[in-house]
C-alpha positions in Angstrom: 0.0 0.0 0.0 2.8 2.4 0.9 4.6 1.7 -2.4 1.4 2.4 -4.3 0.9 5.7 -2.5 4.5 6.7 -3.2 4.3 5.6 -6.8 1.1 7.7 -7.3 2.8 10.7 -5.7 5.8 10.6 -8.0 3.7 10.2 -11.1 3.7 13.0 -13.6 0.2 14.2 -12.8 1.5 15.3 -9.3 4.4 17.3 -10.7 2.7 20.7 -9.9 1.8 19.5 -6.4 5.4 18.5 -5.7 6.7 21.8 -7.1 4.3 23.7 -4.9 5.3 21.7 -1.8 9.0 22.3 -2.4 8.3 26.0 -2.9 6.5 26.2 0.4 9.3 24.3 2.3 11.9 26.5 0.6 10.1 29.6 1.6 9.8 28.5 5.2 13.4 27.6 5.3 14.5 30.9 3.9 12.2 32.9 6.2 12.9 31.0 9.4 16.2 29.2 9.2 18.6 30.2 6.4 17.9 33.8 5.5 19.6 34.9 2.3 22.4 37.3 2.8 21.8 39.4 -0.3 20.9 39.6 -4.0 23.5 36.8 -4.8 21.8 34.4 -2.4 18.3 35.2 -3.8 19.6 34.8 -7.4 21.1 31.4 -6.4 18.0 30.0 -4.7 15.7 31.3 -7.5 17.9 29.6 -10.1 18.0 26.4 -8.1 14.2 26.3 -7.8 13.7 27.0 -11.5 16.1 24.2 -12.3 14.4 21.8 -9.9 11.0 22.5 -11.5 12.4 20.8 -14.7 13.6 17.7 -12.8 10.3 15.7 -13.3 10.7 15.9 -17.1 14.5 16.4 -17.5 16.0 14.8 -14.4 19.5 14.3 -15.7 20.1 17.9 -17.0 18.4 19.2 -13.8 20.7 17.2 -11.5 23.8 18.4 -13.5 22.7 22.1 -13.3 21.8 21.9 -9.6 25.2 20.2 -8.9 26.9 23.2 -10.5 24.7 25.6 -8.4 25.5 23.7 -5.3 29.2 23.7 -6.0 29.0 27.5 -6.4 27.0 27.8 -3.1 29.6 25.6 -1.3 32.5 27.7 -2.7 30.9 31.0 -1.7 29.8 29.6 1.7 26.3 30.8 0.8 23.6 31.1 3.4 21.1 29.3 1.1 23.3 26.2 0.9 20.8 24.0 2.6 17.7 24.7 0.3 19.9 24.3 -2.8 21.2 21.0 -1.5 17.7 19.8 -0.6 16.5 20.6 -4.2 19.4 18.7 -5.6 18.6 15.7 -3.4 14.9 15.7 -4.6 16.0 16.0 -8.2 18.4 13.1 -7.7 15.5 11.1 -6.3 13.5 11.9 -9.5 16.5 10.7 -11.4 16.6 7.4 -9.4 12.9 6.8 -10.2 12.9 7.6 -13.9 16.3 7.0 -15.5 18.7 4.1 -16.0 21.6 3.2 -13.6 24.3 4.9 -15.7 22.6 8.3 -15.4 21.9 7.7 -11.8 25.6 6.9 -11.0 26.6 10.1 -12.9 24.1 12.1 -10.9 25.3 10.7 -7.6 28.9 11.5 -8.5 27.9 15.1 -9.4 26.1 15.4 -6.0 29.2 14.1 -4.2 31.5 16.4 -6.2 29.4 19.5 -5.5 29.4 18.7 -1.8 33.1 18.1 -1.8 33.7 21.7 -3.0 32.8 22.7 0.5 35.6 20.5 2.0 38.4 22.5 0.3 40.6 23.8 3.1 39.1 21.6 5.8 41.4 19.5 8.0 41.9 16.0 6.7 40.3 14.5 9.8 37.0 16.3 9.0 36.8 15.0 5.5 36.3 11.3 6.4 33.2 11.8 8.6 31.7 14.2 6.0 32.3 11.7 3.3 30.6 9.0 5.3 27.5 11.2 5.9 27.3 11.9 2.1 27.6 8.1 1.4 24.8 7.3 3.9 22.6 10.0 2.6 23.1 8.9 -1.0 22.6 5.3 -0.1 19.2 6.0 1.5 18.2 8.3 -1.3 19.1 5.9 -4.0 17.5 2.9 -2.2 14.3 4.9 -1.9 14.4 5.6 -5.6 15.1 2.0 -6.4 12.2 0.9 -4.2 9.8 3.2 -6.0 11.2 2.1 -9.4 10.8 -1.6 -8.5 7.2 -0.9 -7.3 6.4 0.8 -10.7 7.9 -2.2 -12.6 6.0 -4.7 -10.4 2.8 -2.7 -11.1 3.4 -2.7 -14.8 4.1 -6.5 -14.8 0.9 -7.1 -12.8 -1.1 -5.0 -15.2 0.5 -6.9 -18.2 -0.3 -10.3 -16.5 -3.9 -9.2 -15.8 -4.3 -8.1 -19.4 -2.8 -11.4 -20.7 -5.1 -13.4 -18.4 -8.1 -11.4 -19.7 -7.1 -12.0 -23.3 -6.7 -15.7 -22.6 -10.1 -15.8 -20.9 -11.7 -14.0 -23.8 -10.0 -16.4 -26.2 -11.3 -19.4 -24.3 -14.8 -17.9 -24.2 -14.7 -17.2 -28.0 -13.5 -20.8 -28.6 -16.3 -22.2 -26.5 -18.9 -20.1 -28.3 -17.4 -21.1 -31.7 -17.6 -24.7 -30.7 -21.3 -24.4 -29.7 -22.1 -22.5 -32.9 -20.4 -25.2 -35.0 -21.7 -28.2 -33.2 -25.3 -27.1 -32.5 -26.5 -24.1 -34.6 -24.5 -24.9 -37.8 -25.5 -28.6 -37.5 -29.2 -27.8 -37.3 -29.1 -25.2 -40.0 -27.2 -27.7 -42.3 -29.8 -30.3 -41.6 -32.6 -27.9 -42.5 -30.9 -26.9 -45.7 -30.4 -30.6 -46.6 -34.1 -31.4 -46.0 -35.2 -28.4 -48.0 -33.0 -29.5 -50.8 -34.6 -33.0 -50.7 -38.0 -31.4 -50.7 -37.2 -29.4 -53.8 -36.3 -32.6 -55.7 -39.2 -34.6 -54.3 -42.0 -32.0 -54.9 -41.5 -31.9 -58.6 -45.2 -31.2 -59.3 -45.6 -28.5 -56.7 -47.1 -25.1 -57.4 -44.6 -22.4 -58.5 -45.2 -20.5 -55.3 -44.2 -23.5 -53.2 -41.1 -24.0 -55.4 -40.2 -20.3 -54.9 -40.5 -20.6 -51.1 -38.4 -23.7 -51.1 -35.8 -22.1 -53.3 -35.7 -19.0 -51.0 -35.4 -21.2 -47.9 -32.5 -23.1 -49.5 -30.7 -20.0 -50.6 -31.2 -18.3 -47.2 -30.0 -21.4 -45.3 -26.9 -21.7 -47.5 -26.1 -18.0 -46.9 -26.6 -18.5 -43.2 -24.2 -21.5 -43.2 -21.6 -19.3 -45.0 -22.1 -16.5 -42.4 -21.8 -19.0 -39.5 -18.6 -20.3 -41.0 -17.1 -16.8 -41.1 -18.3 -16.1 -37.6 -16.8 -19.4 -36.2 -13.5 -18.5 -37.9 -13.5 -15.0 -36.4 -14.3 -16.3 -32.9 -11.5 -18.9 -33.0 -8.8 -16.6 -34.3 -9.7 -13.0 -35.2 -6.2 -12.4 -36.6 -6.6 -15.0 -39.4 -9.6 -13.2 -40.9 -8.5 -9.6 -40.3 -7.3 -9.1 -43.9 -10.0 -11.0 -45.6 -12.4 -9.2 -48.0 -15.7 -8.1 -46.5 -18.8 -10.3 -46.8 -20.2 -7.9 -49.4 -18.2 -5.8 -51.8 -19.4 -2.2 -52.0 -20.3 -2.5 -55.7 -22.5 -5.5 -54.9 -24.3 -3.7 -52.1 -27.3 -2.5 -54.1 -28.0 -6.0 -55.3 -27.6 -7.4 -51.7 -30.1 -4.7 -50.5 -32.5 -5.7 -53.2 -32.3 -9.3 -52.2 -33.1 -8.3 -48.6 -36.2 -6.4 -49.8 -37.4 -9.3 -51.9 -37.0 -11.7 -48.9 -39.2 -9.4 -46.8 -41.8 -9.2 -49.6 -41.8 -13.0 -49.8 -42.7 -13.1 -46.1 -45.9 -11.2 -46.8 -45.6 -7.4 -46.3 -45.6 -5.0 -49.2 -42.2 -3.2 -49.4 -41.6 0.3 -50.9 -37.9 0.7 -51.3 -35.9 3.8 -52.3 -32.2 3.0 -52.3 -29.7 5.7 -53.4 -27.4 4.2 -56.1 -24.6 6.1 -54.4 -24.5 3.3 -51.7 -22.4 1.4 -54.2 -19.5 3.9 -53.5 -19.5 3.4 -49.7 -16.5 2.1 -47.9 -16.6 -1.6 -46.8 -17.3 -0.9 -43.2 -20.3 1.4 -43.7 -21.5 -0.8 -46.5 -21.6 -3.9 -44.4 -23.2 -2.1 -41.5 -25.9 -0.7 -43.8 -26.7 -4.1 -45.2 -26.9 -5.7 -41.7 -29.2 -2.9 -40.5 -31.5 -3.3 -43.6 -31.5 -7.1 -43.2 -32.4 -7.0 -39.5 -34.8 -4.1 -39.8 -36.8 -5.8 -42.6 -36.7 -9.1 -40.8 -38.2 -7.4 -37.8 -40.9 -5.8 -39.9 -41.8 -9.0 -41.6 -42.0 -10.8 -38.2 -44.0 -8.2 -36.2 -45.8 -5.9 -38.7 -48.0 -8.6 -40.2 -48.6 -9.7 -43.8 -51.0 -6.9 -44.6 -48.6 -4.1 -43.6 -46.7 -1.8 -45.8 -43.0 -1.4 -45.1 -41.1 1.7 -46.4 -37.4 1.6 -46.8 -35.2 4.7 -47.6 -31.4 4.5 -47.8 -29.6 7.6 -49.1 -26.2 9.2 -49.1 -26.3 12.9 -48.2 -23.1 14.8 -47.9 -21.1 11.7 -47.2 -23.4 10.5 -44.4 -25.7 7.5 -44.9 -29.2 7.9 -43.7 -31.5 4.9 -43.3 -35.2 4.9 -42.4 -37.4 1.7 -42.2 -41.0 2.2 -41.1 -44.2 0.2 -41.3 -47.9 0.7 -40.6 -48.5 -2.7 -39.1 -49.0 -3.9 -35.5 -45.8 -2.4 -34.2 -42.5 -3.8 -33.1 -41.6 -6.1 -30.2 -42.9 -5.1 -26.8 -39.5 -5.9 -25.3 -36.5 -5.0 -27.6 -34.4 -8.1 -28.3 -30.8 -8.8 -29.3 -31.4 -7.6 -32.9 -32.0 -4.0 -31.9 -29.1 -4.1 -29.4 -26.8 -5.5 -32.2 -27.9 -2.8 -34.6 -27.3 -0.1 -32.0 -23.8 -1.4 -31.3 -22.9 -1.5 -35.0 -23.9 2.1 -35.4 -22.2 3.2 -32.2 -18.9 1.7 -33.4 -19.0 4.0 -36.4 -19.9 7.0 -34.3 -23.4 7.3 -35.7 -26.9 7.7 -34.3 -29.6 5.0 -34.0 -33.3 5.1 -32.9 -36.1 2.6 -33.0 -39.6 2.6 -31.5 -43.3 2.8 -32.1 -44.6 5.3 -34.6 -48.3 5.6 -34.9 -49.8 2.1 -35.5 -46.4 0.7 -36.6 -42.7 0.9 -36.0 -39.9 3.2 -37.2 -36.2 2.6 -37.3 -33.7 5.4 -38.2 -29.9 5.3 -38.4 -27.3 7.7 -39.6 -23.7 6.7 -40.4 -21.2 9.6 -40.5 -18.6 10.1 -43.2 -15.4 8.1 -42.7 -13.3 11.0 -41.4 -15.8 11.4 -38.5 -15.8 7.8 -37.5 -14.6 7.4 -33.9 -11.3 5.4 -33.4 
């Protein structure tokens, strides 16, 4: 806990607070204990504080400059020797926390050399105790810096381990979902497609409308199997499909939208569609999103509006933005929104667009707007 508190205090966001604290302590020392003797002392302590203020971002240059100032203060036997020495010590601590061992050793040597300037002319017997005091002080200071540095490294390693564990858990979850999709959903869909194919061959004398329904069921089931295959691949290893082409090329988007409209009509409702030809020029991401919104929106209308309803679809490109409106005059949408509406909202949110769906008169209305590519959120 103590290491975390110290680590937080020495982080860059607390630089102004530390600078203010040092300024208060220096002011108290200058006012109560080591009063400056004149303009030279004031200039020296002001230069020292200005240099210290840069220690959080430039610790090595700050330590070197403060060592020079301390040497000058020692040589002149200045009255502000203590505050300058304290600022150098704090800057050296910043150096111990942030920079490699080579720079730290150079900073410690500069500190010792600056202090040694004050020993010039002292009796030899006084140098050894002074040298010992400096060694003890530097040892404690550098050990404290090393402690905080190791705490920061341990925190980073813990965060990396947690992130790796989270990625592994997500990968395991994706694999389990992919397995269930493949073994259960894909199996049942494949079985249904196979049976519809058998029915198409057996019912050779069936009415054309029955044949059309069977053909549509077979095509839809086959497309669903393809989509499930892609989804299983993405769940098992997203990196393997990252560079694959999108499910629908932009130029083929109008035809894909037309097929979705025909599928809705086949389910019963009348559909009035107005699709801007400019959708063929959309980028792949917005094109796929538009297609999924239309497919899900029309499927919801066919499911909930009723066979006697009229569904109106409008998809247009206006100033680079894509605007989609799907409305019906049927019995209305679901009483409780399901996963389909949630999925559509999530798709639009990923592109930084807007999405709304809800009752409108007797029926239901869905609106979505996809912004131009340069406005899509990262």
